[in-house]
N, C-alpha and C positions, 0 to 999 in steps of 0.2 A: 681874528678871522682864521688864522692858522689853526687855532684850537678847534674851531667849527669844522674846518676842512679835514683836519686830522680825525675828529670824531666821526664825520661822515664817511671818511675812507675806512675807518675801523668798522663802522656799522655796515658799510657795503661789503667789506670782507667777511664779516660775520654772517651776513645774509647769504652771500655766495656759498659759504661753507655749509650753511643749513640747507640751502637749495641743493647742493651736491649730495648731502646726506639724504635728503628727501628723495632725490632721483634714484640713489642706490636702494633705498627702502622700497620705492615703487617697483624697480626692476626685480628685486627679490620677491616681493609680493606677487608680481605678475607670474614669475616662475612657479611659485608655490600654487597660485591659482590654476595655472595650466596643469601642473601635476595633479592637483585635486580633481580637476575636471576629467583628466584621463582616468584617474582612479574611479571616479563616479561612473564613467562610461563602461569601464571594465566590470564594475559591480553590477550594473544594469544588465550587461551581457550574461554574466554568471547567473544572476537571479532569474533572468529570462530563460536560460537553458535549464536551470534547476526546475523551474516551474513546468517547462515542457517535459522534462524527464519524469517529474512527479506525476504529471497527467498521463504520460505514456505508461508508467508503472501502475497507476490506478486503473487504466483501461485494461491492462493485462490481468490484474487481480479480478476485475469484474468478469472478464471472459473466462478465467479459471473457475470462478464461483459458478457461473452459468453452466460450464462443462461438468463440474462436479455434481450439480443438481441433476443434470440429465443422466449422468452415470448412476447416481443414487436411485433415480426413478427406474432406470433399466434394471438395476440390481434388485430392486423391490419387485419389479414385474417378473424377473427370473425366479426369485424366491417364491412368489405366489404361484407361478406355473409349476415349479417342482412340488410345492406343498399340495396343490390341488391334484396334480398327477398321482402323487403318493396316496392321498386320501381316496381318490377314486379307485386306484389299484388295490388298496388294502381294505376297502369297504366291501366285505364279503356278503353282507346281507342287503346291500344296495339302498340303504336308508339315508345315505349322505351324512351320517353321524359317525364319529369315531368312538367305538365302544372300547372298553378296557382291553378286550382281546385283540383289537386292531391297532392300538397305539404303538406297540413295539415295532410292527411292520412299517408304520409311517416314519417313526424315528430312524429306523435302519435305512429306509429309502432316502431320507434327507441326508444322512451321513454318507451313504453310498454315492451320492451325487458328487461329493468331494468339493462342493462349492460353498457349503454352509455348515456351520456347526449347529447343535441344538442343545438347549438346556432341558434335559429330560424332566426334571422336577417341575419347571414352569410349564412345559408342554403338556405333561400329564394333568397338571392342575387346570389348565385352560381347556383340555379335552373333556374333563369331568364336568365343567360348568355347562356345557352344551347350550 
């Protein structure tokens, strides 16, 4: 019976040691879990802010595109106004067609505006097409 008692005492001691080891493991795992949860929360915050920042940036880009389109339309309108003004001014015979003798005046008028350049070769070719 002493042997059984000794074996039981030994088994009890082994189980207590294993129990303590498991408790330490559980405490370590709880700390790691807490740390991981905090990291996860931080990542959610960062990605949430990043998404908001990306959305704000996208909105700004869209606004800039819209503004650029409006500016381009204004610029085209201004170009058309200058071009039409010069055509009317240089159209000596009043036929609303640019003759070879009137092309130079239109080109010079566009250049004189200081707002636009003109490709003489292309402009002359376009004026000849009528």
